[in-house]
C-alpha positions as CSV (number, residue, x, y, z in Angstrom):
1,X,0.0,0.0,0.0
2,X,1.4,3.4,-0.9
3,X,1.0,6.3,1.5
4,X,0.5,9.8,0.2
5,X,1.7,12.7,2.3
6,X,0.4,16.2,2.3
7,X,2.2,19.4,3.2
8,X,1.8,22.9,4.2
9,X,4.2,25.7,3.7
10,X,4.2,29.1,5.5
11,X,5.6,32.3,3.9
12,X,6.1,35.6,5.7
13,X,6.3,39.0,4.0
14,X,8.2,41.9,5.6
15,X,8.8,45.6,4.6
16,X,8.9,49.2,5.7
17,X,6.7,52.2,5.1
18,X,8.1,55.7,4.4
19,X,6.9,58.3,6.9
20,X,6.7,61.9,5.7
21,X,5.9,64.9,7.9
22,X,2.5,66.3,7.3
23,X,2.1,69.5,5.4
24,X,1.9,72.5,7.9
25,X,-0.8,75.2,7.5
26,X,0.3,78.8,7.0
27,X,1.6,80.1,10.4
28,X,-0.1,83.0,12.1
29,X,1.9,86.1,12.9
30,X,3.7,85.9,16.2
31,X,6.9,87.1,17.8
32,X,10.2,86.0,16.2
33,X,11.5,84.3,19.4
34,X,8.3,82.3,19.7
35,X,8.6,81.2,16.1
36,X,12.2,80.0,16.4
37,X,11.1,78.0,19.5
38,X,8.3,76.3,17.6
39,X,10.6,75.5,14.7
40,X,13.2,73.8,16.9
41,X,10.4,71.8,18.6
42,X,9.1,70.7,15.2
43,X,12.5,69.6,14.0
44,X,13.1,67.6,17.1
45,X,9.8,65.8,16.7
46,X,10.6,65.0,13.0
47,X,14.0,63.7,14.1
48,X,12.3,61.3,16.6
49,X,9.8,60.1,13.9
50,X,12.6,59.5,11.4
51,X,14.8,57.8,14.0
52,X,11.8,55.5,14.8
53,X,11.2,54.7,11.2
54,X,14.9,53.9,10.7
55,X,14.8,51.6,13.7
56,X,11.9,49.8,12.3
57,X,13.7,49.3,9.0
58,X,16.9,48.2,10.7
59,X,14.8,45.7,12.9
60,X,13.1,44.4,9.8
61,X,16.4,43.8,8.0
62,X,17.7,41.9,11.1
63,X,14.8,39.4,11.0
64,X,15.2,36.1,9.1
65,X,14.4,36.6,5.5
66,X,11.3,34.7,4.0
67,X,12.0,31.4,2.2
68,X,9.9,29.6,-0.4
69,X,9.8,26.3,1.5
70,X,10.5,25.2,5.1
71,X,11.6,21.6,6.0
72,X,9.3,20.0,8.5
73,X,10.4,16.7,10.1
74,X,8.4,13.6,9.0
75,X,6.0,12.3,11.6
76,X,4.8,8.8,12.1
77,X,1.1,8.0,11.6
78,X,-0.4,4.7,12.7
79,X,-2.2,2.6,10.1
80,X,-5.4,1.0,11.4
81,X,-5.0,-2.8,11.4
82,X,-7.2,-4.7,8.9
83,X,-8.7,-8.1,8.9
84,X,-6.5,-11.2,8.3
85,X,-7.8,-12.9,5.1
86,X,-6.7,-16.1,3.6
87,X,-8.2,-17.4,0.3
88,X,-8.0,-21.2,-0.1
89,X,-8.1,-22.8,-3.6
90,X,-11.1,-24.9,-4.5
91,X,-10.8,-28.7,-5.2
92,X,-8.7,-29.9,-8.1
93,X,-10.9,-30.7,-11.1
94,X,-10.3,-32.0,-14.6
95,X,-10.8,-29.8,-17.6
96,X,-13.7,-30.8,-19.8
97,X,-13.2,-30.6,-23.6
98,X,-10.5,-28.7,-25.5
99,X,-12.4,-25.6,-26.6
100,X,-10.3,-22.8,-28.1
101,X,-9.4,-19.9,-25.9
102,X,-8.4,-19.8,-22.2
103,X,-11.7,-20.0,-20.3
104,X,-12.2,-23.6,-19.2
105,X,-15.0,-25.9,-18.3
106,X,-14.5,-28.5,-15.6
107,X,-15.7,-32.1,-15.3
108,X,-16.4,-33.8,-12.0
109,X,-13.5,-35.1,-10.0
110,X,-12.9,-38.8,-9.2
111,X,-15.0,-40.8,-6.8
112,X,-12.4,-40.9,-4.1
113,X,-11.5,-37.2,-4.3
114,X,-11.7,-35.3,-1.0
115,X,-10.9,-31.7,-0.1
116,X,-10.7,-30.2,3.3
117,X,-9.6,-27.0,5.1
118,X,-7.7,-26.9,8.4
119,X,-6.9,-23.7,10.1
120,X,-6.2,-21.9,13.4
121,X,-6.7,-18.4,14.9
122,X,-4.6,-17.3,17.9
123,X,-5.9,-15.3,20.9
124,X,-4.6,-11.9,21.9
125,X,-4.7,-10.9,25.6
126,X,-6.8,-14.0,26.3
127,X,-9.5,-13.1,23.7
128,X,-10.1,-14.8,20.4
129,X,-10.7,-12.4,17.6
130,X,-14.0,-12.7,15.7
131,X,-13.2,-15.2,12.9
132,X,-14.9,-17.5,10.5
133,X,-14.6,-19.8,7.4
134,X,-16.9,-18.7,4.6
135,X,-17.4,-19.1,0.9
136,X,-16.8,-16.4,-1.7
137,X,-20.4,-15.1,-1.4
138,X,-19.7,-14.3,2.3
139,X,-21.9,-17.0,3.7
140,X,-20.3,-18.4,6.9
141,X,-19.7,-22.1,6.9
142,X,-17.9,-22.3,10.2
143,X,-18.0,-19.6,12.9
144,X,-14.7,-20.0,14.7
145,X,-15.2,-17.2,17.3
146,X,-17.7,-14.5,17.9
147,X,-16.9,-10.9,18.6
148,X,-16.1,-10.4,22.3
149,X,-15.8,-7.4,24.6
150,X,-12.3,-6.9,26.1
151,X,-13.6,-5.0,29.1
152,X,-14.0,-8.1,31.1
153,X,-10.5,-9.5,30.4
154,X,-8.2,-9.3,33.4
155,X,-4.8,-7.6,33.0
156,X,-1.5,-9.4,33.0
157,X,-0.3,-12.4,31.0
158,X,-3.0,-14.5,29.4
159,X,-3.0,-18.1,28.3
160,X,-2.5,-18.5,24.6
161,X,-5.7,-20.1,23.1
162,X,-6.7,-20.9,19.6
163,X,-9.9,-21.2,17.5
164,X,-9.6,-24.1,15.1
165,X,-11.1,-25.5,11.9
166,X,-10.2,-29.2,11.8
167,X,-10.5,-30.9,8.4
168,X,-13.7,-29.1,7.3
169,X,-14.9,-30.6,3.9
170,X,-15.2,-28.1,1.1
171,X,-16.4,-28.2,-2.5
172,X,-15.4,-24.7,-3.6
173,X,-13.1,-21.7,-2.9
174,X,-13.2,-20.8,0.8
175,X,-12.0,-17.8,2.8
176,X,-10.6,-17.7,6.4
177,X,-11.0,-14.3,7.9
178,X,-10.2,-12.9,11.4
179,X,-11.0,-9.4,12.6
180,X,-8.3,-7.1,14.1
181,X,-8.3,-7.0,17.8
182,X,-7.1,-3.9,19.8
183,X,-5.8,-2.5,16.5
184,X,-3.6,-5.6,16.0
185,X,-3.8,-7.9,13.0
186,X,-4.9,-11.4,14.0
187,X,-2.5,-14.3,13.8
188,X,-4.4,-16.8,11.7
189,X,-3.7,-19.3,8.9
190,X,-5.3,-22.1,7.0
191,X,-4.4,-24.7,4.4
192,X,-6.5,-26.7,1.9
193,X,-5.7,-30.4,1.1
194,X,-6.9,-32.4,-1.9
195,X,-6.4,-36.2,-2.2
196,X,-7.5,-38.8,-4.7
197,X,-6.6,-42.4,-5.1
198,X,-8.2,-43.0,-8.6
199,X,-8.7,-41.1,-11.8
200,X,-6.3,-38.8,-13.7
201,X,-5.8,-36.6,-10.7
202,X,-4.4,-39.2,-8.3
203,X,-2.1,-37.7,-5.6
204,X,-2.1,-35.1,-3.0
205,X,-2.2,-31.4,-3.6
206,X,-2.1,-28.9,-0.7
207,X,-1.8,-25.1,-0.6
208,X,-1.8,-22.4,2.1
209,X,-4.8,-20.1,2.1
210,X,-3.1,-16.8,0.9
211,X,-3.6,-13.2,1.6
212,X,-4.7,-11.5,-1.7
213,X,-2.1,-9.3,-3.3
214,X,-1.7,-6.9,-6.3
215,X,1.7,-8.3,-7.4
216,X,2.8,-12.0,-7.2
217,X,5.0,-14.5,-9.0
218,X,4.2,-18.2,-9.7
219,X,7.0,-20.4,-10.9
220,X,6.8,-24.0,-12.2
221,X,4.0,-24.2,-14.8
222,X,4.2,-26.4,-17.9
223,X,2.0,-26.5,-21.0
224,X,3.6,-29.4,-22.9
225,X,1.7,-32.5,-24.0
226,X,0.1,-34.2,-21.0
227,X,0.6,-31.2,-18.7
228,X,-2.4,-29.1,-17.8
229,X,-1.9,-25.8,-16.0
230,X,-4.9,-23.6,-15.1
231,X,-4.3,-20.3,-13.4
232,X,-7.2,-19.5,-11.0
233,X,-7.7,-15.8,-10.0
234,X,-9.9,-15.2,-7.0
235,X,-11.2,-11.8,-5.9
236,X,-12.5,-11.9,-2.3
237,X,-12.8,-8.1,-2.0
238,X,-15.7,-5.8,-2.8
239,X,-13.7,-4.0,-5.5
240,X,-13.4,-5.2,-9.1
241,X,-9.9,-6.4,-10.1
242,X,-8.3,-5.9,-13.5
243,X,-5.5,-8.4,-13.9
244,X,-2.6,-8.4,-16.3
245,X,-0.3,-11.4,-16.8
246,X,3.4,-11.4,-17.9
247,X,4.6,-14.8,-19.1
248,X,8.2,-16.0,-19.2
249,X,9.3,-19.2,-21.0
250,X,12.6,-20.9,-21.8
251,X,13.1,-18.6,-24.8
252,X,12.1,-15.3,-23.2
253,X,9.1,-13.3,-22.4
254,X,5.9,-14.4,-24.3
255,X,3.6,-11.7,-25.8
256,X,0.2,-13.4,-25.5
257,X,-3.0,-11.8,-26.8
258,X,-5.6,-12.1,-24.1
259,X,-3.2,-11.8,-21.2
260,X,-4.1,-8.2,-20.3
261,X,-7.1,-6.6,-18.8
262,X,-8.7,-9.7,-17.3
263,X,-11.7,-8.6,-15.2
264,X,-12.3,-10.5,-12.0
265,X,-15.6,-9.4,-10.4
266,X,-15.9,-9.0,-6.6
267,X,-16.6,-12.3,-4.9
268,X,-15.7,-14.5,-7.9
269,X,-13.0,-16.7,-9.4
270,X,-11.7,-16.7,-13.0
271,X,-9.8,-19.6,-14.4
272,X,-7.3,-19.1,-17.3
273,X,-5.9,-22.1,-19.2
274,X,-2.3,-21.2,-19.7
275,X,-1.9,-23.4,-22.8
276,X,-4.2,-21.0,-24.5
277,X,-1.7,-18.2,-23.9
278,X,1.7,-20.0,-24.0
279,X,1.4,-23.5,-25.6
280,X,4.2,-26.0,-25.6
281,X,6.2,-24.4,-22.8
282,X,8.1,-26.8,-20.5
283,X,9.1,-24.1,-18.1
284,X,6.7,-21.3,-17.6
285,X,6.6,-18.5,-14.9
286,X,3.6,-16.1,-14.5
287,X,3.8,-12.6,-13.1
288,X,0.3,-11.6,-11.9
289,X,-0.5,-7.9,-11.4
290,X,-3.9,-6.5,-10.5
291,X,-5.3,-3.0,-10.4
292,X,-8.2,-2.3,-8.1
293,X,-9.0,-5.2,-5.8
294,X,-6.2,-7.6,-4.8
295,X,-6.4,-11.3,-6.0
296,X,-5.3,-14.7,-4.8
297,X,-3.6,-16.6,-7.5
298,X,-3.0,-20.4,-7.8
299,X,-2.0,-22.7,-10.7
300,X,-3.7,-26.1,-10.6
301,X,-1.3,-28.3,-12.5
302,X,-1.6,-32.0,-13.3
303,X,0.5,-34.5,-15.3
304,X,-0.6,-37.4,-17.4
305,X,2.0,-39.6,-19.1
306,X,0.1,-41.5,-21.6
307,X,-2.5,-43.3,-19.5
308,X,-0.4,-43.1,-16.2
309,X,-1.2,-40.2,-13.8
310,X,1.9,-38.2,-13.1
311,X,0.7,-36.1,-10.2
312,X,-1.4,-33.0,-9.2
313,X,-0.4,-29.9,-7.4
314,X,-1.4,-26.3,-6.6
315,X,1.5,-23.9,-7.5
316,X,1.4,-21.0,-5.1
317,X,3.2,-17.6,-5.3
318,X,6.6,-17.5,-3.8
319,X,8.8,-14.7,-2.5
320,X,9.2,-11.5,-4.6
321,X,12.2,-11.1,-6.9
322,X,15.4,-11.0,-4.8
323,X,19.1,-11.8,-5.0
324,X,18.6,-14.9,-2.8
325,X,15.8,-17.4,-2.8
326,X,15.4,-20.2,-0.2
327,X,13.2,-23.3,-0.6
328,X,12.9,-26.0,2.0
329,X,10.7,-29.0,2.3
330,X,12.4,-30.5,-0.7
331,X,12.3,-34.4,-0.8
332,X,14.8,-36.1,-3.1
333,X,14.7,-39.8,-3.9
334,X,17.5,-42.2,-4.7
335,X,19.7,-40.6,-7.4
336,X,20.3,-43.8,-9.3
337,X,16.6,-44.7,-9.6
338,X,15.7,-41.0,-10.5
339,X,18.2,-41.1,-13.3
340,X,16.7,-44.3,-14.7
341,X,13.2,-42.8,-14.6
342,X,14.1,-39.4,-16.1
343,X,15.9,-41.2,-18.9
344,X,12.7,-42.5,-20.3
345,X,10.7,-40.6,-23.0
346,X,8.0,-38.4,-21.5
347,X,9.5,-38.6,-18.0
348,X,12.1,-35.8,-18.3
349,X,10.3,-33.8,-15.7
350,X,9.9,-36.7,-13.2
351,X,13.0,-35.7,-11.2
352,X,13.8,-32.9,-8.8
353,X,14.8,-29.5,-10.3
354,X,15.2,-25.9,-9.5
355,X,13.4,-23.5,-11.8
356,X,14.1,-19.8,-11.8
357,X,13.2,-16.7,-13.8
358,X,15.2,-13.5,-14.2
359,X,12.7,-10.7,-14.9
360,X,15.3,-7.9,-15.4
361,X,17.4,-7.0,-18.4
362,X,20.7,-8.5,-17.1
363,X,21.7,-12.2,-17.1
364,X,22.1,-13.8,-13.7
365,X,25.1,-15.8,-12.5
366,X,23.4,-18.2,-10.0
367,X,25.0,-20.3,-7.4
368,X,22.9,-23.2,-6.0
369,X,23.6,-24.9,-2.7
370,X,21.8,-27.9,-1.2
371,X,21.8,-28.3,2.6
372,X,20.9,-31.8,3.9
373,X,21.0,-33.5,7.3
374,X,24.8,-33.7,7.3
375,X,25.6,-30.4,5.7
376,X,26.0,-29.1,2.1
377,X,25.9,-31.6,-0.7
378,X,27.7,-30.9,-4.0
379,X,25.8,-30.9,-7.3
380,X,27.3,-32.8,-10.2
381,X,27.5,-29.7,-12.3
382,X,29.2,-27.6,-9.7
383,X,26.0,-25.6,-8.8
384,X,26.9,-22.4,-10.8
385,X,25.0,-21.5,-13.9
386,X,24.2,-18.5,-16.0
387,X,20.4,-17.7,-16.4
388,X,19.5,-15.5,-19.3
389,X,17.6,-12.4,-18.7
390,X,13.8,-12.6,-19.3
391,X,13.8,-16.4,-19.4
392,X,12.8,-19.4,-17.3
393,X,15.7,-21.7,-16.6
394,X,15.7,-25.2,-15.1
395,X,18.6,-26.7,-13.1
396,X,18.4,-30.5,-12.4
397,X,19.0,-31.4,-8.7
398,X,19.8,-35.1,-9.4
399,X,22.9,-36.8,-8.2
400,X,22.6,-36.1,-4.4
401,X,21.8,-38.7,-1.8
402,X,18.1,-39.3,-0.9
403,X,16.8,-37.1,1.9
404,X,15.1,-33.8,2.9
405,X,16.9,-30.7,1.7
406,X,16.9,-26.9,1.8
407,X,17.8,-25.3,-1.6
408,X,19.5,-21.9,-1.6
409,X,20.0,-20.0,-4.8
410,X,22.0,-16.7,-4.9
411,X,22.8,-14.3,-7.7
412,X,24.1,-10.9,-8.5
413,X,20.7,-9.8,-9.9
414,X,17.1,-10.4,-8.6
415,X,15.2,-13.4,-9.7
416,X,12.3,-15.7,-8.6
417,X,12.5,-19.4,-8.0
418,X,10.7,-22.7,-7.0
419,X,11.8,-26.3,-6.7
420,X,10.1,-29.3,-8.2
421,X,9.6,-32.3,-5.9
422,X,8.7,-35.7,-7.3
423,X,7.7,-39.1,-5.9
424,X,7.3,-42.4,-7.7
425,X,10.0,-44.6,-9.4
426,X,8.0,-47.6,-10.8
427,X,6.8,-48.1,-14.3
428,X,3.1,-47.7,-15.0
429,X,2.4,-46.7,-11.5
430,X,0.9,-43.3,-10.5
431,X,3.4,-40.8,-9.4
432,X,3.1,-37.3,-7.8
433,X,4.6,-33.9,-8.1
434,X,4.8,-30.8,-5.9
435,X,6.4,-27.4,-6.1
436,X,8.2,-26.0,-3.1
437,X,7.8,-22.2,-3.3
438,X,10.5,-19.8,-2.0
439,X,9.7,-18.7,1.5
440,X,10.3,-16.0,4.0
441,X,12.8,-16.0,6.9
442,X,11.2,-17.3,10.1
443,X,10.4,-14.8,12.8
444,X,8.1,-15.0,15.8
445,X,4.7,-16.7,16.2
446,X,4.1,-18.2,12.7
447,X,0.7,-20.0,12.7
448,X,1.3,-23.2,10.7
449,X,-1.9,-25.3,9.9
450,X,-1.3,-29.0,9.6
451,X,-3.8,-30.9,7.4
452,X,-4.9,-34.2,8.9
453,X,-4.0,-37.7,7.6
454,X,-0.9,-39.2,6.2
455,X,2.8,-38.5,7.1
456,X,3.5,-35.0,8.1
457,X,7.0,-33.5,8.6
458,X,8.4,-30.1,9.5
459,X,11.5,-29.4,7.4
460,X,13.7,-26.6,8.8
461,X,16.9,-25.2,7.2
462,X,19.5,-23.0,8.8
463,X,21.8,-21.2,6.4
464,X,25.1,-19.9,7.8
465,X,25.2,-20.5,11.5
466,X,23.1,-22.1,14.3
467,X,19.3,-21.4,14.7
468,X,16.9,-22.4,17.4
469,X,13.3,-23.3,16.5
470,X,10.5,-23.5,19.1
471,X,7.2,-25.1,18.1
472,X,4.0,-25.6,20.1
473,X,1.2,-27.9,19.0
474,X,-2.3,-26.5,18.5
475,X,-4.9,-29.2,19.1
476,X,-8.5,-29.6,18.1
477,X,-9.7,-28.6,21.6
478,X,-8.3,-25.1,21.1
479,X,-5.3,-25.5,23.4
480,X,-1.8,-24.4,22.6
481,X,0.5,-27.1,24.1
482,X,3.9,-26.7,25.7
483,X,6.7,-25.8,23.4
484,X,9.4,-28.1,22.0
485,X,12.8,-26.8,20.8
486,X,15.1,-27.8,18.0
487,X,18.7,-26.6,17.7
488,X,19.8,-26.6,14.1
489,X,23.4,-26.3,13.0
490,X,24.3,-23.8,10.2
491,X,24.3,-25.2,6.7
492,X,22.0,-28.2,7.6
493,X,18.4,-29.3,7.3
494,X,16.4,-30.9,10.1
495,X,13.3,-33.0,9.6
496,X,10.8,-33.5,12.5
497,X,7.9,-35.9,12.3
498,X,4.5,-34.5,13.4
499,X,2.4,-36.7,15.7
500,X,-1.3,-37.3,15.0
501,X,-2.2,-36.3,18.6
502,X,-1.0,-34.3,21.6
503,X,-2.4,-35.3,25.0
504,X,-5.2,-37.3,23.3
505,X,-6.4,-34.4,21.1
506,X,-5.8,-34.2,17.3
507,X,-2.9,-31.9,16.2
508,X,-4.3,-29.3,13.7
509,X,-1.4,-26.8,13.7
510,X,1.6,-25.3,15.4
511,X,2.9,-22.0,16.6
512,X,6.5,-21.7,15.3
513,X,9.2,-19.2,16.2
514,X,12.9,-18.9,15.4
515,X,15.9,-17.2,16.9
516,X,19.6,-17.0,16.0
517,X,20.7,-17.1,12.3
518,X,18.4,-17.1,9.3
519,X,16.1,-20.1,9.3
520,X,13.4,-21.2,6.9
521,X,10.6,-23.8,7.3
522,X,8.1,-25.9,5.3
523,X,5.5,-28.5,5.9
524,X,6.0,-31.8,3.9
525,X,3.0,-34.0,3.4
526,X,3.1,-37.6,2.2
527,X,0.8,-40.7,2.3
528,X,1.4,-44.1,3.8
529,X,1.9,-46.7,1.1
530,X,1.6,-44.2,-1.8
531,X,3.9,-41.8,-3.7
532,X,1.8,-38.7,-2.8
533,X,3.8,-35.6,-1.9
534,X,3.1,-31.9,-1.2
535,X,5.2,-29.1,0.2
536,X,4.0,-25.9,1.8
537,X,6.3,-23.0,2.7
538,X,5.6,-21.3,6.0
539,X,3.7,-18.0,5.7
540,X,4.9,-14.8,7.2
541,X,3.9,-14.1,10.7
542,X,1.3,-11.4,11.5
543,X,2.9,-8.0,11.8
544,X,2.2,-5.7,14.7
545,X,0.6,-2.3,14.3
546,X,2.3,-0.5,11.4
547,X,3.2,3.2,11.1
548,X,4.1,5.2,8.0
549,X,6.1,8.4,7.7
550,X,4.0,11.5,6.8
551,X,6.0,14.3,5.3
552,X,4.7,17.9,5.3
553,X,5.5,19.9,2.2
554,X,3.9,22.5,-0.1
């Protein structure tokens, strides 16, 4: 949000007025001595007047001269805290037909498909902010907490509580919202999880419910044969949004008719088939910019290799362009088996890879490092490549031992990045794919929703030196349990299994904080006995009350 300052400028005008003695009437006849006395008295009075006028002029010249502008120190103005809003994608669905253009129609999902939302809202001062899960029309489906008065809340430290949504089934886009409390933005987060064990969309796809924005980057799309990528734009605000897309492929920026001026009405979603804008692209990044209302953007992507499902995922926006991008929650399988799979025709994208895009005019020299449980692992190609300006570039991450990793990419110019994660090594058996988006450095009190079912792991990466992570389970009964601590050495990645229950109550989330050196975190989801995989970067923690400088000028 851009703040506009106003200013006022004061200007003073100074000067002097000439004083002339008044014209005297004709004198009456009188004695000479008396006339001389009157004349001397008049001259003395005139001298006093002239002296006074001179003093005024001298005083005026001694005053500060007027200036055209005057510097006024910038003051700080508090910005009222707004509601916390997270928009969750709807269930994954197959496209129906291949009509020309970019507006799709969807067919029903498989019989075993299930979609659910899990979320949590933290208390402030012992009071839960008014919060709810609703659909795009604003109809409440789950009331998490009602508005409460703070007058009855006792002073002093209060027990941290949570309002929760535990595995709520959904069949459309949903919105988690929490009102500000005491002019502080609520700490709240949710995630949507889709699973299917039959049909073309077999696998697990999960995504954080995102705060809508006016500028975001999505990396990892593909529009080659057998790959379906649908960009879904959702406007949960009351203001119309006009969206423009910038597309970057392996050969450079793509000028696509129909990519500008896409209108998304308030309380609606608009899907866009990316193959209609950029067909045949193996690496595709999308820059989404909106004027008016902010939007939430996801790419539903699925892979079909012949008749064999190759996975489904929701590609979410990552960090803004920067000279360093960090992705954790990257699961890599046995390098020998990965090489055998990716060597087959049609399976070239069945292995792990880093994909990055340089939006600026200068090429980027990028250094890639992989941090595993035992420290840094060397890439076979040395880990240094040159990425052409304006293009999407893919860097294979094969050749390192199996395990959980943190990927760090650094360059001399800004870029965006994401890492592909794959599971499945057997012929003619359904595999899965996920994209680990670049994340933000961990701070204090991140709310991390944990979808229920399957294997769930925290994956934490510390970059240069030691970091300490504290994490407290949020359970379905609304309690925040005692904190656990993990001490992570610099240049390593730690993986922590998440239990199903804490003190006989289902675990639905965590409160995570970090101290020490820069640390990053992600949630890795898998399924027992299946090759399902999904990776969710931690969202930024809720900020305190913000202030902006207000400058006074003319």
